[in-house]
N, CA, C and O of each residue as an XYZ file, in Angstrom:
320
protein
N    -224.526   -185.579   -238.472
C    -223.404   -186.027   -239.268
C    -222.637   -184.810   -239.755
O    -223.243   -183.824   -240.174
N    -221.331   -184.864   -239.705
C    -220.488   -183.765   -240.146
C    -220.436   -183.681   -241.659
O    -220.857   -184.589   -242.375
N    -219.913   -182.575   -242.111
C    -219.773   -182.420   -243.558
C    -218.322   -182.649   -243.952
O    -217.411   -182.439   -243.150
N    -218.118   -183.072   -245.164
C    -216.788   -183.362   -245.665
C    -216.178   -182.095   -246.228
O    -216.785   -181.426   -247.065
N    -214.985   -181.763   -245.774
C    -214.275   -180.577   -246.241
C    -212.862   -180.966   -246.640
O    -212.287   -181.909   -246.097
N    -212.322   -180.244   -247.579
C    -210.932   -180.416   -247.968
C    -210.151   -179.228   -247.429
O    -210.563   -178.079   -247.589
N    -209.028   -179.508   -246.793
C    -208.187   -178.420   -246.288
C    -206.785   -178.568   -246.867
O    -206.321   -179.675   -247.140
N    -206.132   -177.446   -247.047
C    -204.752   -177.452   -247.524
C    -203.844   -177.188   -246.325
O    -204.088   -176.279   -245.531
N    -202.807   -177.988   -246.211
C    -201.874   -177.853   -245.104
C    -200.551   -177.319   -245.628
O    -200.009   -177.820   -246.613
N    -200.040   -176.295   -244.957
C    -198.695   -175.846   -245.324
C    -197.690   -176.745   -244.607
O    -198.077   -177.603   -243.814
N    -196.422   -176.553   -244.881
C    -195.371   -177.417   -244.325
C    -195.371   -177.402   -242.799
O    -195.153   -178.433   -242.163
N    -195.615   -176.229   -242.215
C    -195.608   -176.129   -240.752
C    -196.766   -176.930   -240.153
O    -196.589   -177.612   -239.143
N    -197.937   -176.851   -240.764
C    -199.086   -177.617   -240.262
C    -198.847   -179.117   -240.436
O    -199.170   -179.903   -239.545
N    -198.286   -179.515   -241.575
C    -197.984   -180.932   -241.789
C    -197.009   -181.445   -240.736
O    -197.177   -182.542   -240.203
N    -196.001   -180.652   -240.445
C    -195.019   -181.039   -239.432
C    -195.674   -181.176   -238.059
O    -195.385   -182.120   -237.324
N    -196.557   -180.235   -237.712
C    -197.259   -180.307   -236.425
C    -198.097   -181.578   -236.333
O    -198.060   -182.283   -235.325
N    -198.854   -181.865   -237.392
C    -199.705   -183.062   -237.396
C    -198.846   -184.314   -237.300
O    -199.154   -185.221   -236.526
N    -197.771   -184.371   -238.077
C    -196.869   -185.533   -238.011
C    -196.315   -185.716   -236.604
O    -196.222   -186.841   -236.113
N    -195.948   -184.618   -235.956
C    -195.416   -184.691   -234.591
C    -196.478   -185.224   -233.630
O    -196.181   -186.066   -232.783
N    -197.703   -184.742   -233.756
C    -198.774   -185.208   -232.879
C    -199.034   -186.701   -233.069
O    -199.263   -187.427   -232.102
N    -198.998   -187.145   -234.310
C    -199.206   -188.571   -234.583
C    -198.030   -189.400   -234.095
O    -198.224   -190.454   -233.489
N    -196.819   -188.941   -234.350
C    -195.609   -189.666   -233.953
C    -195.520   -189.785   -232.428
O    -195.125   -190.824   -231.899
N    -195.898   -188.695   -231.723
C    -195.836   -188.705   -230.257
C    -196.962   -189.512   -229.628
O    -196.980   -189.709   -228.413
N    -197.895   -189.977   -230.441
C    -198.990   -190.798   -229.933
C    -200.098   -189.993   -229.281
O    -200.942   -190.558   -228.586
N    -200.111   -188.678   -229.492
C    -201.164   -187.853   -228.897
C    -202.515   -188.105   -229.552
O    -203.557   -187.976   -228.909
N    -202.494   -188.463   -230.829
C    -203.727   -188.718   -231.582
C    -203.498   -189.905   -232.492
O    -202.365   -190.231   -232.845
N    -204.613   -190.557   -232.873
C    -204.506   -191.752   -233.701
C    -204.619   -191.500   -235.186
O    -204.233   -192.347   -235.992
N    -205.151   -190.327   -235.564
C    -205.330   -190.050   -236.991
C    -205.258   -188.550   -237.237
O    -205.369   -187.742   -236.315
N    -205.070   -188.202   -238.497
C    -205.062   -186.791   -238.889
C    -206.399   -186.145   -238.533
O    -206.439   -185.005   -238.068
N    -207.497   -186.877   -238.753
C    -208.826   -186.345   -238.426
C    -208.914   -185.945   -236.956
O    -209.484   -184.904   -236.629
N    -208.357   -186.762   -236.078
C    -208.400   -186.446   -234.647
C    -207.597   -185.192   -234.333
O    -208.016   -184.382   -233.506
N    -206.454   -185.024   -234.979
C    -205.637   -183.829   -234.759
C    -206.396   -182.588   -235.220
O    -206.448   -181.587   -234.506
N    -206.984   -182.655   -236.417
C    -207.726   -181.509   -236.955
C    -208.945   -181.212   -236.080
O    -209.228   -180.048   -235.794
N    -209.667   -182.247   -235.654
C    -210.820   -182.036   -234.765
C    -210.402   -181.352   -233.470
O    -211.075   -180.431   -233.006
N    -209.292   -181.800   -232.885
C    -208.806   -181.193   -231.644
C    -208.432   -179.732   -231.872
O    -208.734   -178.872   -231.045
N    -207.778   -179.457   -232.988
C    -207.393   -178.072   -233.296
C    -208.622   -177.190   -233.474
O    -208.643   -176.051   -233.006
N    -209.644   -177.707   -234.146
C    -210.875   -176.929   -234.329
C    -211.575   -176.674   -233.001
O    -212.131   -175.596   -232.790
N    -211.551   -177.658   -232.104
C    -212.147   -177.443   -230.773
C    -211.404   -176.343   -230.019
O    -212.024   -175.513   -229.354
N    -210.077   -176.340   -230.125
C    -209.282   -175.284   -229.472
C    -209.666   -173.924   -230.036
O    -209.844   -172.967   -229.281
N    -209.795   -173.830   -231.351
C    -210.192   -172.555   -231.970
C    -211.583   -172.125   -231.520
O    -211.816   -170.945   -231.259
N    -212.507   -173.083   -231.427
C    -213.861   -172.762   -230.979
C    -213.842   -172.242   -229.545
O    -214.493   -171.242   -229.243
N    -213.105   -172.907   -228.661
C    -213.025   -172.464   -227.264
C    -212.391   -171.081   -227.168
O    -212.816   -170.256   -226.360
N    -211.366   -170.824   -227.997
C    -210.735   -169.509   -227.995
C    -211.726   -168.437   -228.438
O    -211.777   -167.355   -227.853
N    -212.507   -168.733   -229.462
C    -213.515   -167.766   -229.932
C    -214.549   -167.499   -228.838
O    -214.973   -166.359   -228.650
N    -214.953   -168.542   -228.121
C    -215.915   -168.377   -227.027
C    -215.316   -167.533   -225.903
O    -215.981   -166.644   -225.372
N    -214.063   -167.808   -225.541
C    -213.396   -167.014   -224.496
C    -213.252   -165.555   -224.927
O    -213.457   -164.642   -224.127
N    -212.900   -165.343   -226.190
C    -212.763   -163.977   -226.697
C    -214.094   -163.226   -226.619
O    -214.127   -162.047   -226.267
N    -215.193   -163.917   -226.950
C    -216.515   -163.294   -226.886
C    -216.881   -162.955   -225.442
O    -217.423   -161.883   -225.174
N    -216.589   -163.858   -224.521
C    -216.877   -163.600   -223.100
C    -216.037   -162.434   -222.602
O    -216.539   -161.558   -221.898
N    -214.755   -162.423   -222.968
C    -213.878   -161.328   -222.554
C    -214.375   -159.991   -223.091
O    -214.358   -158.991   -222.374
N    -214.818   -159.965   -224.346
C    -215.341   -158.726   -224.940
C    -216.598   -158.263   -224.205
O    -216.781   -157.066   -223.983
N    -217.464   -159.207   -223.826
C    -218.681   -158.853   -223.095
C    -218.346   -158.302   -221.707
O    -218.986   -157.359   -221.243
N    -217.357   -158.881   -221.054
C    -216.945   -158.390   -219.734
C    -216.400   -156.971   -219.853
O    -216.753   -156.096   -219.062
N    -215.543   -156.746   -220.841
C    -214.985   -155.407   -221.049
C    -216.090   -154.407   -221.341
O    -216.085   -153.300   -220.804
N    -217.038   -154.790   -222.191
C    -218.164   -153.907   -222.500
C    -218.953   -153.573   -221.232
O    -219.352   -152.427   -221.024
N    -219.170   -154.570   -220.399
C    -219.886   -154.342   -219.148
C    -219.123   -153.423   -218.211
O    -219.707   -152.542   -217.580
N    -217.823   -153.631   -218.122
C    -217.010   -152.789   -217.249
C    -216.985   -151.337   -217.728
O    -216.908   -150.410   -216.921
N    -217.050   -151.152   -219.029
C    -216.984   -149.805   -219.590
C    -218.351   -149.129   -219.676
O    -218.443   -147.973   -220.090
N    -219.402   -149.832   -219.294
C    -220.755   -149.283   -219.435
C    -221.133   -148.321   -218.318
O    -222.192   -147.695   -218.365
N    -220.283   -148.206   -217.330
C    -220.565   -147.261   -216.248
C    -221.077   -147.942   -214.997
O    -221.148   -149.167   -214.898
N    -221.427   -147.100   -214.056
C    -221.920   -147.607   -212.773
C    -223.316   -148.208   -212.940
O    -224.105   -147.733   -213.758
N    -223.617   -149.244   -212.172
C    -224.949   -149.846   -212.259
C    -226.006   -148.893   -211.706
O    -225.742   -148.092   -210.809
N    -227.198   -149.002   -212.263
C    -228.320   -148.192   -211.785
C    -229.181   -149.044   -210.858
O    -229.256   -150.264   -211.001
N    -229.817   -148.390   -209.924
C    -230.714   -149.075   -208.987
C    -231.861   -149.708   -209.770
O    -232.410   -149.098   -210.688
N    -232.215   -150.931   -209.400
C    -233.296   -151.642   -210.070
C    -234.492   -151.716   -209.141
O    -234.388   -152.186   -208.008
N    -235.630   -151.247   -209.634
C    -236.875   -151.309   -208.875
C    -237.753   -152.392   -209.495
O    -238.380   -152.182   -210.533
N    -237.786   -153.543   -208.849
C    -238.533   -154.685   -209.366
C    -240.020   -154.411   -209.504
O    -240.633   -154.822   -210.489
N    -240.609   -153.729   -208.540
C    -242.039   -153.427   -208.591
C    -242.362   -152.517   -209.782
O    -243.353   -152.720   -210.483
N    -241.515   -151.522   -209.994
C    -241.725   -150.610   -211.120
C    -241.580   -151.363   -212.445
O    -242.340   -151.135   -213.386
N    -240.606   -152.253   -212.505
C    -240.380   -153.052   -213.713
C    -241.608   -153.909   -214.019
O    -242.071   -153.945   -215.159
N    -242.142   -154.604   -212.998
C    -243.325   -155.441   -213.202
C    -244.539   -154.611   -213.586
O    -245.318   -155.016   -214.449
N    -244.706   -153.471   -212.965
C    -245.828   -152.588   -213.310
C    -245.751   -152.163   -214.766
O    -246.765   -152.141   -215.464
N    -244.559   -151.826   -215.225
C    -244.364   -151.422   -216.622
C    -244.663   -152.580   -217.571
O    -245.284   -152.382   -218.616
N    -244.223   -153.791   -217.211
C    -244.529   -154.965   -218.036
C    -246.027   -155.204   -218.132
O    -246.552   -155.450   -219.217
N    -246.715   -155.133   -216.997
C    -248.158   -155.325   -216.997
C    -248.863   -154.246   -217.815
O    -249.806   -154.534   -218.552
N    -248.406   -153.016   -217.683
C    -249.012   -151.924   -218.433
C    -248.880   -152.159   -219.931
O    -249.820   -151.910   -220.687
N    -247.711   -152.639   -220.363
C    -247.459   -152.835   -221.802
C    -248.100   -154.086   -222.356
O    -248.549   -154.088   -223.502
N    -248.155   -155.173   -221.557
C    -248.471   -156.471   -222.143
C    -249.746   -157.130   -221.619
O    -250.236   -158.063   -222.255
N    -250.298   -156.697   -220.507
C    -251.490   -157.333   -219.965
C    -252.690   -156.483   -220.331
O    -252.724   -155.275   -220.095
N    -253.663   -157.145   -220.910
C    -254.878   -156.403   -221.334
C    -256.094   -156.910   -220.624
O    -257.195   -156.410   -220.852
C-alpha cells in the first residue's frame, strides 16, 4: 500500500495537470502524478546506467581473465 503525501503545485504544474485531464490522457490528478513519478524514476534509472557505462569506458582497457587462476584463488581463500 502506498503512503499518503501532500504536494504543492505551482501554476505551471496545475496547468499541465489540467491539460492532461482535459485532453483525456488521464482520468484523475492521481494518475497524472503517478505517471510523472514513473517518468522521473525511469530517468533516474537511465542516468544511473549512463553513468555506469561512462565509468566503464573510462576505466581503461580490459585485462585478460584467467578463470582457472580465479577459481584457485577462491578455493585457497574460502575452502578449508
